[in-house]
PAMARGU-255937 format. One line per field, with one value per residue (C-alpha): residue number from 0; x, y, z. Coordinates in nm, 2 decimals. Example, Ala and Ser with C-alpha at 12.3 -4.5 7.8 and 13.67 -1.06 7.14 Angstrom:
2
num (0;1)
px (1.23;1.37)
py (-0.45;-0.11)
pz (0.78;0.71)
//
This chain:
279
num (0;1;2;3;4;5;6;7;8;9;10;11;12;13;14;15;16;17;18;19;20;21;22;23;24;25;26;27;28;29;30;31;32;33;34;35;36;37;38;39;40;41;42;43;44;45;46;47;48;49;50;51;52;53;54;55;56;57;58;59;60;61;62;63;64;65;66;67;68;69;70;71;72;73;74;75;76;77;78;79;80;81;82;83;84;85;86;87;88;89;90;91;92;93;94;95;96;97;98;99;100;101;102;103;104;105;106;107;108;109;110;111;112;113;114;115;116;117;118;119;120;121;122;123;124;125;126;127;128;129;130;131;132;133;134;135;136;137;138;139;140;141;142;143;144;145;146;147;148;149;150;151;152;153;154;155;156;157;158;159;160;161;162;163;164;165;166;167;168;169;170;171;172;173;174;175;176;177;178;179;180;181;182;183;184;185;186;187;188;189;190;191;192;193;194;195;196;197;198;199;200;201;202;203;204;205;206;207;208;209;210;211;212;213;214;215;216;217;218;219;220;221;222;223;224;225;226;227;228;229;230;231;232;233;234;235;236;237;238;239;240;241;242;243;244;245;246;247;248;249;250;251;252;253;254;255;256;257;258;259;260;261;262;263;264;265;266;267;268;269;270;271;272;273;274;275;276;277;278)
px (1.06;1.17;0.81;0.74;1.05;0.94;0.59;0.74;0.96;0.67;0.78;0.55;0.60;0.60;0.76;0.79;0.41;0.32;0.15;0.28;0.17;0.03;0.35;0.56;0.33;0.38;0.75;0.77;0.55;0.78;1.09;0.94;0.81;1.15;1.32;1.06;1.10;1.48;1.45;1.21;1.45;1.75;1.53;1.42;1.79;1.86;1.55;1.68;2.02;1.86;1.58;1.67;1.65;1.33;1.17;1.27;1.12;0.79;0.76;0.82;0.45;0.35;0.62;0.51;0.16;0.24;0.34;0.06;-0.20;-0.07;-0.07;-0.39;-0.62;-0.45;-0.41;-0.11;0.01;0.30;0.42;0.49;0.58;0.40;0.51;0.84;0.85;0.69;1.01;1.15;0.83;0.81;1.15;1.06;0.74;0.91;1.20;0.96;0.75;1.07;1.19;0.85;0.88;1.25;1.19;0.88;1.05;1.16;0.83;0.62;0.84;0.82;0.44;0.44;0.68;0.46;0.16;0.37;0.39;0.02;0.07;0.16;0.52;0.46;0.30;0.59;0.78;0.56;0.77;1.04;0.77;0.61;0.95;1.02;0.68;0.56;0.83;0.82;0.44;0.44;0.69;0.49;0.18;0.38;0.52;0.17;0.04;0.33;0.24;-0.13;-0.06;-0.01;-0.36;-0.52;-0.33;-0.42;-0.79;-0.79;-0.58;-0.76;-1.07;-0.88;-1.03;-0.80;-0.79;-0.67;-0.32;-0.32;-0.08;0.00;0.10;0.40;0.32;-0.04;0.09;0.34;0.08;-0.15;0.12;0.24;-0.11;-0.18;0.15;0.09;-0.27;-0.15;0.13;-0.09;-0.37;-0.13;-0.06;-0.43;-0.45;-0.13;-0.29;-0.59;-0.36;-0.21;-0.55;-0.62;-0.30;-0.38;-0.72;-0.92;-1.09;-1.14;-1.14;-1.51;-1.59;-1.39;-1.59;-1.92;-1.81;-1.65;-1.91;-1.92;-1.54;-1.52;-1.78;-1.59;-1.27;-1.43;-1.57;-1.23;-1.06;-1.31;-1.27;-0.90;-0.78;-0.78;-0.83;-1.18;-1.11;-1.23;-0.91;-0.71;-0.98;-1.00;-0.62;-0.63;-0.95;-0.87;-0.52;-0.67;-0.95;-0.71;-0.48;-0.78;-0.89;-0.53;-0.52;-0.86;-0.71;-0.41;-0.64;-0.82;-0.49;-0.40;-0.73;-0.72;-0.38;-0.50;-0.79;-0.55;-0.42;-0.77;-0.98;-1.13;-1.47;-1.48;-1.25;-1.54;-1.75;-1.74;-1.61;-1.93;-2.17;-2.40;-2.39;-2.70;-2.70)
py (2.50;2.39;2.33;2.12;1.91;1.85;1.75;1.51;1.35;1.30;1.55;1.81;2.17;2.27;1.98;2.19;2.26;1.90;1.84;1.54;1.35;0.99;0.85;1.04;0.91;0.55;0.59;0.74;0.46;0.20;0.36;0.38;0.02;-0.10;0.08;-0.06;-0.41;-0.38;-0.27;-0.55;-0.80;-0.68;-0.70;-1.05;-1.16;-1.03;-1.21;-1.53;-1.49;-1.42;-1.67;-1.87;-1.55;-1.45;-1.79;-1.78;-1.43;-1.54;-1.85;-1.66;-1.57;-1.93;-2.05;-1.79;-1.94;-2.31;-2.38;-2.16;-2.35;-2.68;-2.56;-2.36;-2.54;-2.88;-2.82;-2.98;-2.83;-2.88;-2.71;-2.94;-2.92;-3.14;-3.21;-3.23;-2.89;-2.69;-2.60;-2.44;-2.25;-2.15;-1.99;-1.81;-1.67;-1.54;-1.39;-1.22;-1.06;-0.96;-0.79;-0.61;-0.48;-0.39;-0.20;-0.02;0.32;0.29;0.18;0.41;0.70;0.59;0.58;0.93;1.07;0.93;1.13;1.44;1.61;1.68;1.89;2.26;2.36;2.48;2.14;1.93;2.00;1.74;1.48;1.49;1.46;1.16;0.98;1.04;0.91;0.65;0.39;0.42;0.41;0.09;-0.07;0.06;-0.12;-0.44;-0.41;-0.36;-0.66;-0.86;-0.76;-0.85;-1.17;-1.40;-1.32;-1.41;-1.73;-1.82;-1.77;-1.97;-2.27;-2.26;-2.41;-2.74;-3.02;-3.15;-3.50;-3.38;-3.27;-2.96;-3.00;-2.66;-2.66;-2.43;-2.30;-2.21;-2.06;-1.83;-1.73;-1.64;-1.44;-1.26;-1.17;-1.01;-0.82;-0.69;-0.59;-0.39;-0.23;-0.13;-0.01;0.24;0.38;0.46;0.79;0.90;0.84;1.04;1.33;1.26;1.27;1.60;1.75;1.64;1.81;1.48;1.52;1.82;1.84;1.94;1.62;1.41;1.57;1.48;1.13;1.08;0.86;0.63;0.62;0.52;0.25;0.13;0.12;-0.13;-0.33;-0.34;-0.44;-0.72;-0.85;-0.80;-0.97;-1.35;-1.41;-1.42;-1.25;-0.90;-0.79;-0.81;-0.63;-0.35;-0.32;-0.25;-0.04;0.21;0.32;0.35;0.57;0.79;0.82;0.91;1.18;1.32;1.31;1.50;1.77;1.80;1.82;2.12;2.30;2.24;2.36;2.67;2.75;2.70;2.94;3.22;3.20;3.21;3.52;3.63;3.66;3.29;3.13;3.09;2.87;2.50;2.35;2.15;2.43;2.53;2.88;3.10;3.18)
pz (-3.72;-3.36;-3.26;-3.57;-3.50;-3.15;-3.26;-3.52;-3.25;-3.02;-2.76;-2.60;-2.72;-2.36;-2.16;-1.85;-1.81;-1.74;-2.08;-2.28;-2.58;-2.56;-2.70;-2.45;-2.17;-2.29;-2.31;-1.96;-1.83;-1.99;-1.84;-1.49;-1.51;-1.61;-1.32;-1.08;-1.21;-1.18;-0.82;-0.74;-0.91;-0.69;-0.38;-0.48;-0.52;-0.17;-0.04;-0.20;-0.03;0.32;0.28;0.59;0.81;0.64;0.70;1.06;1.10;0.93;1.14;1.47;1.52;1.48;1.71;1.97;2.00;1.95;2.31;2.45;2.25;2.38;2.75;2.76;2.51;2.46;2.09;1.92;1.60;1.37;1.05;0.75;0.38;0.13;-0.23;-0.40;-0.56;-0.29;-0.10;-0.41;-0.49;-0.13;-0.15;-0.48;-0.33;-0.01;-0.20;-0.45;-0.17;0.01;-0.31;-0.35;0.01;-0.01;-0.34;-0.22;-0.19;-0.56;-0.72;-0.50;-0.61;-0.98;-0.94;-0.79;-1.05;-1.33;-1.20;-1.09;-1.43;-1.40;-1.09;-1.08;-1.02;-0.66;-0.58;-0.71;-0.40;-0.24;-0.42;-0.14;0.12;-0.07;-0.10;0.27;0.39;0.14;0.21;0.59;0.60;0.39;0.63;0.93;0.80;0.76;1.12;1.26;1.06;1.20;1.56;1.54;1.34;1.65;1.78;1.45;1.43;1.78;1.71;1.39;1.51;1.85;1.68;1.64;1.87;2.15;2.01;1.67;1.57;1.34;1.06;0.92;0.56;0.55;0.20;0.30;0.62;0.45;0.19;0.48;0.66;0.34;0.25;0.59;0.58;0.23;0.31;0.61;0.41;0.11;0.35;0.51;0.16;0.08;0.27;0.10;-0.24;-0.12;-0.08;-0.42;-0.58;-0.40;-0.53;-0.88;-0.85;-0.88;-0.54;-0.31;0.07;0.06;-0.14;0.11;0.39;0.23;0.17;0.52;0.67;0.36;0.35;0.71;0.65;0.35;0.56;0.80;0.52;0.34;0.67;0.72;0.36;0.32;0.64;0.59;0.97;1.11;1.45;1.51;1.67;1.34;1.15;1.41;1.42;1.04;1.03;1.31;1.18;0.83;0.97;1.16;0.86;0.63;0.87;0.87;0.49;0.48;0.71;0.48;0.18;0.35;0.39;0.03;-0.10;0.13;-0.01;-0.36;-0.29;-0.21;-0.57;-0.72;-0.80;-0.46;-0.62;-0.70;-0.44;-0.20;-0.43;-0.46;-0.79;-0.82;-0.73;-1.01;-1.15;-1.08;-1.45)
//
């Protein structure tokens, strides 16, 4: 009778084993999306309050190269805002991205927690590790993107002829800056999700080893396409950390798979999951 009541209510008969009905999954997804949106909204409000400080921080890379371009290359440049409604939309955009970054520990945890029921009990302890690492890695990617940003700006604005004044539309500039920062931040999360897929049993360390050369090639292609600047320095500053983090995630995946192998039947632990049976 108890099992029948649970089935009628949409709950899994064994909620602790990671199995859930489709309705339960959708309810959980709705709850976690709501929590993530609320966290982003709070961060956006804070970004709106501190918009002046954020704008000054985002303009600092441009200001750092402005005088150097004028002295070394004779290039004059000035930031401007065009349009009546652009200042308002600019503040909304900056505040929203600030909220997304500030709430990153929350929505990254909610994403992990949504996938976590599919893991075994002894693997769920990685939740604390994920929460402790995901947010700082996202912020580390943003910091690295901020540090290499002046070089990319200098290369792009440096193509301006000496007799021409470069008017930098502030809305376009901030979109450019925010895109670089978000690309760097998200890129630093990719190796972490590789480990997540390994824990969930989607990919194995042996598969990652076979795909290593293609993944490294894809990393450089991703860095070239994702970075809006055309200079190779920005691309390499994104590609090399991603490659190192991927190799580290592959090493962790080997440790996880080796530990899993100890819990398997010793007669079958040495075989690959994709290896065909001799029968």
